[in-house]
N, C-alpha and C positions, 0 to 999 in steps of 0.2 A: 514328492520330488523324484524325478527320474534318476537313474544311475548316471546318465550322462551329465546332468546338472550337478550331481554330487561330485563327480570326478573333476569338474572344472574348479571347484572350490568357491570361496566367497568372491563376490564381485566388488572390486574396490572403486569407490567414487572418486571424483576429481577434487573433492573438498568444497565444491560449489553445488549444493543440492539443487538449486534452481536450474543451473546449466545441465546437470545430470538428468533433470526431469524434462528437458527439451525446450525450455523457454528461449525464445528468439533473442531476447535482451534480458539476461538474468539480473543485471545491475538495476535496470529500470524496474523490473518486477520486484526486486528486493526493496527498492525505495518506495514503491506503491504500497507494498505490504507494511512497511514501517509507518507510512503516513496513515493508512487505514487503522492500524493498531493504535497509533497516537490519538486519532479521532475517537475510536471506541473507548479508550481509557478515559479520555476527557468527558465523554458523554456519560459514562458510568459514574465517574467521580461527581459530576453535577446532578446526577439523577434525572436526566432528561429523557423524555419519551421520544418515540419516532416522530410523532407529530410536531413536537417542539423543535427537534433537530431539522426537520423538513422546513419548518417556518424560518428558522435561523439561516438556513443555507439556500432556500429557494428551490430545493430539489424535491421531486416526488418521493413519498415515503418508501416506495419500492426500491428506488436507487439508494436511499439512506440505509435501508435494511441490508442491501447487498454489500455496501461498503463496510458497514459495521460488522458484517460476517466475514470480511476479508476477501470478498469477491471483487477484485479490482480491475480485471481485464476490461478493456473498453472505456476506462476512465483515465484521462490524461493526468500526468503528474501535476500540471498547473491547476487543474480542477481540484484534485485532492488536497493540494496545498491551500487553495482558497477555502475549501470546506473546513480544513483544520483551523484556519485563521478566523473563520466566521463566528461571530458571537462568543468569542473568547474560548474556542475549543482548542486553542494552541496549548501544547504542553512542551516541556523541555525534551529535546531530543539530544541524547548524548553524542557529541561530535565524534568521540572515539569509535562509536559504532558505525560510522558512515565512511564510505570510501571517498576519494577525491571526486569520482564521477557522480556519486550521490550528492555531494555538496554542490557541485557545479549545476546539477539539475535543479536543486532546491533554489539556488540563487537565480537561475534562469526563470523558474516558475514564478518566483516572487516579483519579477519585473515585467514578464510578458503579459500583455492584455489578454483577458479571457475572451475567446471567440464565441459567438452565439451558437455556432455549429458544434461546439465541444459539449 
């Protein structure tokens, strides 16, 4: 650490880690991470392999592995919601952990038709 960095003291965050990390839409990123975590926990609880999850969801195993690892950029909320719901992978999400924007996105994702190009 340079003397200059030391003189500035600690850097205080905004309280929103994803915004501080530069995500363009931190609320959407948070929702995607919650959905991916929900999927991963359900897969683990059921003892499913990547191949089994790929078969249940219709996704390539590479995509399944990325999502289970929490790499969710490039995957729309609607797709992650459908993956979570496929084959009984849905688990309880505590509503108090979600913002109003998160809840609105989940409701929208549950009623929007999945587009082939997603």
